[in-house]
C-alpha positions as CSV (number, residue, x, y, z in Angstrom):
1,X,-33.3,13.9,-9.8
2,X,-33.2,11.0,-12.2
3,X,-30.9,8.8,-10.0
4,X,-33.2,9.2,-6.8
5,X,-36.1,7.2,-8.8
6,X,-36.6,3.8,-7.5
7,X,-34.4,4.5,-3.9
8,X,-35.7,4.0,-0.3
9,X,-34.2,6.1,2.7
10,X,-35.1,5.6,6.4
11,X,-35.0,8.1,9.1
12,X,-36.9,9.4,12.5
13,X,-38.6,12.2,13.4
14,X,-39.0,13.0,17.1
15,X,-42.2,15.2,16.9
16,X,-42.4,16.3,21.0
17,X,-40.5,14.2,24.1
18,X,-43.0,11.1,24.2
19,X,-43.5,11.3,20.7
20,X,-41.4,9.9,17.9
21,X,-41.7,8.0,14.8
22,X,-39.9,5.8,11.8
23,X,-40.5,7.2,8.5
24,X,-39.7,4.9,5.2
25,X,-39.5,7.2,2.1
26,X,-39.2,5.9,-1.6
27,X,-38.6,8.3,-4.2
28,X,-41.3,7.4,-7.0
29,X,-41.7,4.1,-6.0
30,X,-44.4,2.3,-3.6
31,X,-43.8,0.8,-0.7
32,X,-46.5,-1.7,-0.3
33,X,-49.6,-3.2,-2.7
34,X,-51.2,0.2,-1.0
35,X,-49.0,2.0,-3.1
36,X,-47.9,4.1,0.0
37,X,-44.7,5.8,-0.5
38,X,-43.9,7.2,2.8
39,X,-44.4,5.0,5.7
40,X,-45.0,6.4,9.3
41,X,-44.4,3.7,12.5
42,X,-44.7,4.8,16.0
43,X,-41.8,4.5,18.3
44,X,-43.5,3.0,21.2
45,X,-46.2,0.5,19.0
46,X,-44.5,-0.6,16.1
47,X,-47.9,-2.0,15.0
48,X,-49.1,1.9,14.4
49,X,-48.8,2.9,11.4
50,X,-49.7,5.1,8.7
51,X,-49.8,5.9,5.3
52,X,-48.8,9.8,4.8
53,X,-48.5,10.3,1.0
54,X,-49.2,7.7,-1.8
55,X,-47.4,7.6,-5.2
56,X,-49.1,7.8,-8.1
57,X,-50.6,11.4,-6.7
58,X,-47.0,12.6,-6.6
59,X,-46.2,16.2,-7.6
60,X,-42.5,17.7,-9.0
61,X,-41.3,21.4,-8.6
62,X,-37.8,22.4,-9.3
63,X,-35.9,25.7,-9.7
64,X,-34.2,26.5,-12.9
65,X,-30.4,26.0,-12.0
66,X,-31.7,22.6,-9.7
67,X,-30.8,24.3,-6.0
68,X,-33.3,22.4,-4.9
69,X,-36.5,19.9,-5.8
70,X,-39.9,19.4,-4.1
71,X,-41.3,16.3,-4.3
72,X,-45.0,16.3,-2.9
73,X,-46.9,13.0,-2.1
74,X,-50.7,13.4,-1.1
75,X,-53.2,10.9,-0.6
76,X,-52.1,9.6,2.5
77,X,-54.4,8.7,5.5
78,X,-57.2,11.4,6.6
79,X,-56.7,12.7,9.9
80,X,-59.5,12.0,12.7
81,X,-59.0,15.2,14.8
82,X,-57.3,18.4,13.4
83,X,-56.6,19.5,9.6
84,X,-59.9,19.6,8.8
85,X,-59.9,15.5,8.2
86,X,-58.1,16.0,5.3
87,X,-55.9,13.4,3.9
88,X,-52.2,13.4,5.0
89,X,-49.6,14.8,2.6
90,X,-45.6,15.0,2.8
91,X,-43.2,17.2,0.9
92,X,-39.4,16.2,0.5
93,X,-37.1,18.7,-0.6
94,X,-33.9,17.8,-2.4
95,X,-31.5,20.5,-1.7
96,X,-28.0,21.2,-4.0
97,X,-24.6,21.2,-1.9
98,X,-21.5,20.3,-3.7
99,X,-19.4,19.3,-0.8
100,X,-22.0,16.4,0.3
101,X,-21.0,13.5,-1.7
102,X,-23.4,10.7,-2.9
103,X,-27.2,11.3,-2.7
104,X,-27.3,12.3,0.7
105,X,-29.4,11.5,4.0
106,X,-33.0,11.8,4.9
107,X,-33.6,13.9,7.4
108,X,-37.1,14.6,9.0
109,X,-37.9,18.3,9.7
110,X,-41.5,18.9,11.0
111,X,-45.1,17.8,10.6
112,X,-47.1,21.2,10.1
113,X,-50.7,21.0,11.5
114,X,-52.0,24.4,11.0
115,X,-55.5,24.3,10.2
116,X,-55.3,25.3,6.4
117,X,-51.9,23.5,5.4
118,X,-50.6,20.3,6.9
119,X,-47.9,18.3,5.8
120,X,-44.7,16.3,6.6
121,X,-41.4,18.1,5.3
122,X,-38.3,15.8,4.9
123,X,-34.9,17.0,3.0
124,X,-32.5,15.2,1.2
125,X,-28.8,17.2,1.2
126,X,-26.2,16.1,-1.5
127,X,-24.1,16.8,-4.8
128,X,-26.4,14.2,-6.3
129,X,-29.4,17.0,-6.8
130,X,-27.5,19.8,-8.4
131,X,-28.2,20.3,-11.7
132,X,-24.7,19.2,-13.1
133,X,-23.9,16.3,-10.7
134,X,-21.3,18.2,-8.7
135,X,-18.8,15.5,-6.6
136,X,-15.5,16.0,-4.2
137,X,-13.4,15.0,-7.0
138,X,-15.4,17.7,-9.3
139,X,-14.7,20.1,-6.8
140,X,-11.2,19.4,-6.7
141,X,-10.3,19.9,-10.3
142,X,-12.4,22.9,-10.2
143,X,-10.3,24.5,-7.7
144,X,-7.1,23.1,-9.7
145,X,-8.2,24.5,-13.1
146,X,-9.0,27.8,-11.6
147,X,-5.2,27.8,-9.7
148,X,-3.9,27.0,-12.8
149,X,-5.9,29.3,-15.0
150,X,-4.4,32.3,-12.2
151,X,-1.2,31.3,-12.9
152,X,-0.9,31.1,-16.7
153,X,-2.8,34.9,-16.7
154,X,-0.3,36.2,-13.6
155,X,2.7,34.7,-16.3
156,X,1.4,36.5,-18.8
157,X,0.3,39.7,-17.3
158,X,4.3,39.7,-15.8
159,X,5.8,38.9,-19.4
160,X,4.2,42.1,-20.8
161,X,5.4,44.2,-18.2
162,X,9.1,42.7,-18.4
163,X,9.1,43.3,-21.9
164,X,6.9,46.4,-22.5
165,X,8.6,48.3,-19.8
166,X,11.5,47.0,-18.5
167,X,12.9,46.0,-22.2
168,X,13.7,42.2,-21.2
169,X,14.1,39.6,-24.0
170,X,14.3,36.0,-24.7
171,X,13.8,34.2,-21.4
172,X,14.2,37.2,-19.6
173,X,11.1,37.9,-20.0
174,X,10.0,35.1,-17.7
175,X,8.9,36.5,-14.4
176,X,10.5,34.9,-11.3
177,X,13.4,33.9,-13.4
178,X,15.7,33.8,-10.5
179,X,13.8,31.8,-8.9
180,X,13.3,28.9,-11.3
181,X,17.2,28.8,-11.7
182,X,17.6,28.0,-8.0
183,X,14.8,25.7,-8.2
184,X,17.1,22.5,-8.4
185,X,19.3,23.5,-5.5
186,X,16.6,24.1,-3.5
187,X,15.5,21.0,-4.2
188,X,18.3,19.4,-3.5
189,X,18.6,21.0,-0.2
190,X,15.3,20.0,1.1
191,X,16.3,16.2,-0.1
192,X,19.6,16.0,1.8
193,X,17.3,17.6,4.7
194,X,15.1,15.0,4.3
195,X,16.5,11.9,3.9
196,X,20.1,11.9,5.0
197,X,20.0,10.2,8.5
198,X,23.9,10.9,9.1
199,X,26.3,14.1,9.4
200,X,28.2,15.2,5.6
201,X,30.1,17.8,5.0
202,X,29.2,21.3,3.1
203,X,27.4,20.6,0.0
204,X,29.6,19.8,-3.1
205,X,28.0,21.9,-5.8
206,X,28.2,25.5,-6.6
207,X,25.3,27.9,-7.5
208,X,25.7,28.4,-11.0
209,X,26.7,32.2,-11.2
210,X,29.5,30.9,-8.9
211,X,30.1,28.5,-11.0
212,X,30.6,30.7,-14.1
213,X,32.7,33.1,-11.9
214,X,34.9,30.8,-11.0
215,X,35.5,29.0,-14.8
216,X,36.1,32.9,-15.9
217,X,38.9,33.5,-13.5
218,X,40.1,30.1,-14.8
219,X,40.4,31.0,-18.3
220,X,41.6,34.2,-17.6
221,X,44.7,32.8,-15.2
222,X,45.3,30.7,-18.3
223,X,45.8,33.5,-20.4
224,X,48.0,35.4,-18.2
225,X,50.5,32.4,-18.5
226,X,50.5,32.4,-22.4
227,X,51.7,36.1,-22.1
228,X,55.3,36.7,-22.7
229,X,57.4,37.3,-20.0
């Protein structure tokens, strides 16, 4: 959470169809000389301002895995007509989401006005809250590493099967060996299909096995010519 300290967020909260407020929240920082960290400004009357939480009285709670952190501000301006005239308080809940890049945005969730528990509730969702600070780049690297590890595991199991069950030796122990032999031809076909813009004659190269067969036939013909008539 250290990267949020000193940051200031703004949001808008609509309490009803005719009542809405702008909120400015400072994370462990005062917004004015009065020490207010959560400031409420009326949408209809900008002069109507209230402090709904002050720094210096804030409390922090968190889970062990860093999935969420709650920052509570107390000692705000007191209620005048409900909540037993107690001081206003605000709760800012930080939620971990590795797929939300950066520090995230502040959202107003509700104002709870129950007689025994009154507070303003905000949330910030972002990867910066996560215990390990995941970002999109971290997620991609984790996915690539996982896929690579899975591929190596399958290759190892395939080699064991071909060696112990099928009795293969040397390079023949590798799974999908035939595919690897033909992969170069597949790349050449793909490059030819994508890059060439004019028709061309059929490809001038042969498969490796066909080339080997032609060489074998040529050698046999030469041997036949050397035999006595």
